[in-house]
PATI-516624 format. One line per field, with one value per residue (C-alpha): z, x, y; residue in one letter. Coordinates in steps of 0.5 Angstrom, whole numbers, plus 500, padded with zeros to 3 digits. Layout:
BEGIN
Z <- [Z / ...]
X <- [X / ...]
Y <- [Y / ...]
aa <- [A / ...]
END
This chain:
BEGIN
Z <- [855 / 859 / 858 / 857 / 859 / 851 / 848 / 854 / 854 / 849 / 850 / 852 / 858 / 860 / 862 / 866 / 870 / 877 / 876 / 881 / 877 / 871 / 875 / 876 / 869 / 867 / 872 / 870 / 864 / 866 / 870 / 865 / 869 / 864 / 861 / 863 / 857 / 852 / 855 / 853 / 860 / 860 / 861 / 867 / 869 / 869 / 873 / 877 / 882 / 875 / 874 / 880 / 882 / 886 / 891 / 892 / 900 / 903 / 909 / 911 / 919 / 920 / 928 / 927 / 920 / 918 / 911 / 910 / 905 / 902 / 898 / 893 / 889 / 886 / 893 / 889 / 895 / 895 / 898 / 903 / 908 / 914 / 918 / 925 / 928 / 935 / 942 / 946 / 941 / 939 / 944 / 944 / 938 / 935 / 930 / 923 / 917 / 910 / 905 / 900 / 892 / 889 / 881 / 876 / 869 / 873 / 870 / 875 / 883 / 888 / 897 / 896 / 891 / 896 / 903 / 904 / 904 / 908 / 913 / 913 / 914 / 919 / 923 / 921 / 922 / 927 / 922 / 920 / 913 / 909 / 903 / 897 / 892 / 887 / 881 / 875 / 867 / 863 / 867 / 869 / 866 / 868 / 872 / 877 / 880 / 882 / 885 / 889 / 892 / 894 / 897 / 901 / 904 / 906 / 910 / 913 / 916 / 918 / 921 / 925 / 932 / 931 / 926 / 932 / 928 / 927 / 921 / 920 / 920 / 913 / 907 / 901 / 897 / 891 / 886 / 879 / 877 / 885 / 884 / 880 / 884 / 889 / 885 / 883 / 890 / 892 / 888 / 890 / 897 / 897 / 892 / 897 / 904 / 906 / 909 / 907 / 910 / 905 / 898 / 897 / 889 / 887 / 880 / 878 / 872 / 870 / 863 / 858 / 857 / 856 / 850 / 846 / 841 / 839 / 845 / 840 / 842 / 849 / 850 / 856 / 855 / 858 / 856 / 850 / 853 / 856 / 852 / 850 / 857 / 860 / 866 / 864 / 856 / 852 / 850 / 857 / 857 / 851 / 853 / 859 / 856 / 850 / 856 / 860 / 853 / 848 / 842 / 839 / 847 / 848 / 847 / 850 / 856 / 857 / 857 / 862 / 867 / 868 / 864 / 869 / 872 / 866 / 866 / 873 / 869 / 866 / 872 / 872 / 880 / 883 / 889 / 896 / 895 / 901 / 902 / 896 / 896 / 889 / 888 / 881 / 878 / 873 / 869 / 869 / 863 / 868 / 871 / 867 / 868 / 875 / 876 / 871 / 876 / 882 / 878 / 877 / 885 / 886 / 882 / 886 / 892 / 895 / 899 / 895 / 895 / 889 / 889 / 884 / 885 / 881 / 877 / 879 / 874 / 875 / 880 / 884 / 891 / 890 / 891 / 895 / 894 / 897 / 893 / 897 / 903 / 901 / 899 / 906 / 910 / 906 / 906 / 913 / 915 / 911 / 914 / 921 / 920 / 917 / 922 / 928 / 930 / 928]
X <- [118 / 112 / 111 / 103 / 100 / 098 / 105 / 108 / 101 / 098 / 090 / 088 / 094 / 093 / 086 / 088 / 094 / 093 / 093 / 099 / 103 / 102 / 104 / 110 / 112 / 111 / 116 / 121 / 120 / 121 / 127 / 131 / 132 / 136 / 132 / 138 / 135 / 137 / 145 / 151 / 151 / 159 / 157 / 152 / 157 / 163 / 157 / 152 / 151 / 149 / 144 / 141 / 133 / 131 / 129 / 135 / 138 / 145 / 144 / 151 / 152 / 145 / 143 / 142 / 144 / 150 / 153 / 156 / 157 / 156 / 159 / 155 / 156 / 162 / 165 / 163 / 162 / 155 / 154 / 148 / 145 / 143 / 136 / 135 / 129 / 129 / 129 / 125 / 120 / 120 / 124 / 130 / 129 / 129 / 126 / 123 / 127 / 125 / 129 / 129 / 132 / 131 / 129 / 133 / 131 / 137 / 142 / 140 / 140 / 144 / 144 / 141 / 135 / 130 / 133 / 127 / 122 / 127 / 127 / 120 / 119 / 124 / 121 / 113 / 113 / 119 / 123 / 130 / 131 / 136 / 138 / 141 / 145 / 145 / 150 / 148 / 148 / 152 / 158 / 155 / 152 / 144 / 143 / 148 / 143 / 139 / 145 / 146 / 139 / 139 / 146 / 144 / 137 / 141 / 147 / 142 / 138 / 145 / 147 / 140 / 144 / 149 / 142 / 137 / 133 / 128 / 130 / 123 / 120 / 124 / 120 / 122 / 121 / 122 / 120 / 120 / 126 / 127 / 120 / 122 / 127 / 123 / 118 / 124 / 126 / 119 / 119 / 127 / 125 / 119 / 124 / 130 / 124 / 126 / 120 / 118 / 113 / 111 / 113 / 112 / 112 / 111 / 111 / 114 / 117 / 114 / 114 / 120 / 119 / 126 / 127 / 122 / 125 / 118 / 113 / 108 / 110 / 107 / 101 / 099 / 094 / 097 / 105 / 102 / 096 / 103 / 109 / 109 / 108 / 113 / 114 / 118 / 116 / 118 / 125 / 127 / 125 / 128 / 135 / 135 / 134 / 140 / 144 / 142 / 141 / 145 / 142 / 148 / 148 / 141 / 140 / 146 / 145 / 138 / 140 / 144 / 138 / 131 / 126 / 122 / 128 / 128 / 120 / 116 / 110 / 113 / 114 / 112 / 108 / 104 / 103 / 105 / 109 / 108 / 104 / 104 / 102 / 102 / 102 / 102 / 100 / 094 / 098 / 104 / 106 / 108 / 101 / 098 / 103 / 104 / 097 / 097 / 102 / 097 / 092 / 097 / 098 / 092 / 090 / 095 / 092 / 095 / 093 / 094 / 093 / 093 / 092 / 092 / 094 / 089 / 092 / 099 / 106 / 111 / 115 / 109 / 112 / 117 / 114 / 111 / 104 / 097 / 099 / 106 / 103 / 098 / 103 / 108 / 101 / 100 / 107 / 108 / 101 / 102 / 109 / 106 / 101 / 107 / 112 / 107 / 108 / 101]
Y <- [164 / 162 / 155 / 152 / 145 / 144 / 145 / 139 / 135 / 131 / 133 / 125 / 126 / 133 / 131 / 125 / 129 / 131 / 139 / 139 / 135 / 139 / 145 / 142 / 138 / 146 / 148 / 143 / 145 / 153 / 151 / 147 / 141 / 136 / 130 / 125 / 120 / 126 / 125 / 120 / 115 / 118 / 125 / 123 / 118 / 125 / 129 / 127 / 133 / 136 / 130 / 128 / 128 / 134 / 129 / 126 / 127 / 125 / 122 / 121 / 122 / 122 / 120 / 112 / 111 / 108 / 106 / 099 / 094 / 088 / 082 / 080 / 073 / 075 / 078 / 085 / 089 / 093 / 099 / 099 / 103 / 102 / 106 / 105 / 107 / 111 / 107 / 111 / 110 / 103 / 100 / 096 / 091 / 086 / 089 / 088 / 090 / 093 / 092 / 098 / 098 / 104 / 105 / 108 / 103 / 099 / 105 / 111 / 112 / 111 / 111 / 119 / 117 / 113 / 117 / 121 / 115 / 110 / 116 / 116 / 108 / 108 / 113 / 112 / 104 / 103 / 098 / 098 / 100 / 097 / 101 / 098 / 100 / 094 / 095 / 099 / 098 / 098 / 098 / 092 / 086 / 086 / 080 / 082 / 086 / 081 / 077 / 083 / 084 / 076 / 077 / 083 / 080 / 073 / 077 / 081 / 074 / 072 / 079 / 079 / 079 / 085 / 089 / 088 / 084 / 078 / 075 / 072 / 079 / 081 / 085 / 088 / 094 / 098 / 103 / 101 / 098 / 096 / 094 / 089 / 086 / 086 / 082 / 077 / 076 / 075 / 068 / 066 / 067 / 062 / 058 / 058 / 057 / 065 / 068 / 074 / 078 / 083 / 085 / 093 / 093 / 101 / 101 / 095 / 093 / 086 / 086 / 086 / 093 / 095 / 089 / 093 / 096 / 100 / 102 / 099 / 091 / 093 / 089 / 094 / 100 / 104 / 103 / 106 / 111 / 114 / 113 / 121 / 124 / 127 / 123 / 117 / 117 / 111 / 115 / 114 / 107 / 106 / 110 / 104 / 099 / 099 / 100 / 094 / 089 / 092 / 090 / 086 / 082 / 082 / 075 / 072 / 077 / 074 / 067 / 067 / 068 / 065 / 069 / 071 / 075 / 080 / 080 / 077 / 076 / 070 / 067 / 060 / 058 / 063 / 060 / 061 / 067 / 073 / 078 / 083 / 091 / 093 / 101 / 104 / 111 / 112 / 116 / 112 / 108 / 102 / 102 / 096 / 091 / 092 / 091 / 085 / 083 / 083 / 079 / 073 / 074 / 073 / 068 / 064 / 064 / 070 / 076 / 082 / 089 / 093 / 101 / 105 / 113 / 117 / 123 / 120 / 120 / 115 / 119 / 121 / 118 / 123 / 130 / 134 / 133 / 130 / 124 / 123 / 124 / 119 / 114 / 115 / 114 / 107 / 105 / 105 / 103 / 096 / 096 / 096 / 091 / 086 / 086 / 088 / 094 / 097]
aa <- [M / S / I / K / A / E / D / V / F / K / P / H / I / L / A / K / Y / D / P / E / M / V / K / Y / V / L / E / T / K / A / A / G / I / P / P / Q / H / E / F / P / I / Q / E / I / R / A / D / P / A / R / F / A / A / T / W / S / K / D / V / S / G / Y / E / R / V / V / E / G / G / V / A / S / K / D / D / T / K / V / P / I / M / I / Y / H / P / D / P / A / Q / Y / G / E / G / P / Y / G / L / H / L / N / F / H / G / G / G / F / V / L / G / D / L / T / T / D / A / E / L / C / L / S / M / R / D / G / A / G / V / V / V / I / D / V / N / Y / R / H / C / P / E / T / L / W / G / K / C / V / E / D / A / W / A / V / L / L / W / A / R / E / S / A / T / S / L / K / I / N / P / D / S / I / S / V / G / G / I / S / A / G / G / Q / L / S / C / I / L / Q / H / K / A / R / D / A / G / V / P / L / K / L / C / L / A / T / V / P / V / T / S / E / G / F / L / Y / R / E / Y / A / E / S / P / F / A / S / F / H / E / F / A / Y / G / P / V / L / P / W / A / R / M / K / F / F / G / E / L / C / F / P / R / D / D / A / E / E / I / C / A / M / W / P / D / W / W / V / A / P / L / K / A / K / N / W / T / G / L / C / D / T / F / I / R / T / G / E / C / D / P / L / R / D / E / G / E / A / Y / G / A / K / L / I / E / G / G / N / K / V / T / V / K / R / Y / I / G / A / P / H / I / F / M / Y / L / D / W / H / R / K / H / E / F / D / R / D / T / N / A / A / L / R / Q / A / H / G / T / A]
END
């Protein structure tokens, strides 16, 4: 049975989606690829290959790619993947370093999720890339992800010689939940006197969206506009939220951490932060909160670039289409400029 666009898209959403993305959504529906948020987390954990993203890539054994681990604050080992550029093209170092944090609502994702993007950054920008597989909910308490990300940043600076990096030329970045981690690290680094060259936050979560019980609680128009879109619908956000902040424990979990960890827009001090490049998708429910974070940075006197990719949904940077290629070019140009390899 053929699936028509009007069977999947509400008219106001279809009008904004790029035709290439409409085609992708319809092909995904026709292929019967299971939406993860419609299954119990236990089922997803029991058969991860069945639910793996189509863009996942195992780079184990690739040239100049090495697996490792870093001890977090509580001594738990955080898996990482280290990508080194080709010395024939970029010399022997020391190189700039980019720390990458994948998305997945703090529930899904691993070191295969952003592998293609990490390869692109390594080869296109000439930087060392460390991909970080921070701990996920519900197996781990939310907030440990921030401790994991911070621990890797500090370890990388301490390991500059063995990593062949310049400890004063480090950038952070990520997509969605990974973008939120990057924004948090941006503030933590400023407060700790740790220099960062760039925060590369893509479609970041910056509000307390994972705490909402209904999407109407969001103050952002895009959250309402795309709540019933085919990519990152409200049902998926709610799925993540219930696993990260279960109703009976949410207040207690939030009380353990600064409120701006849960919602970076609540940060108190917006001055003296590193340069930032924020990317959003026009058709993403998180669009407006990501751009609101950029506005806060601008008000604080920081150097900020904000770019909205027209016709693009939340996962636009993973799919083989013109916006993804544009995204990669923008990423590498920003990293080259930040780390002086332009």
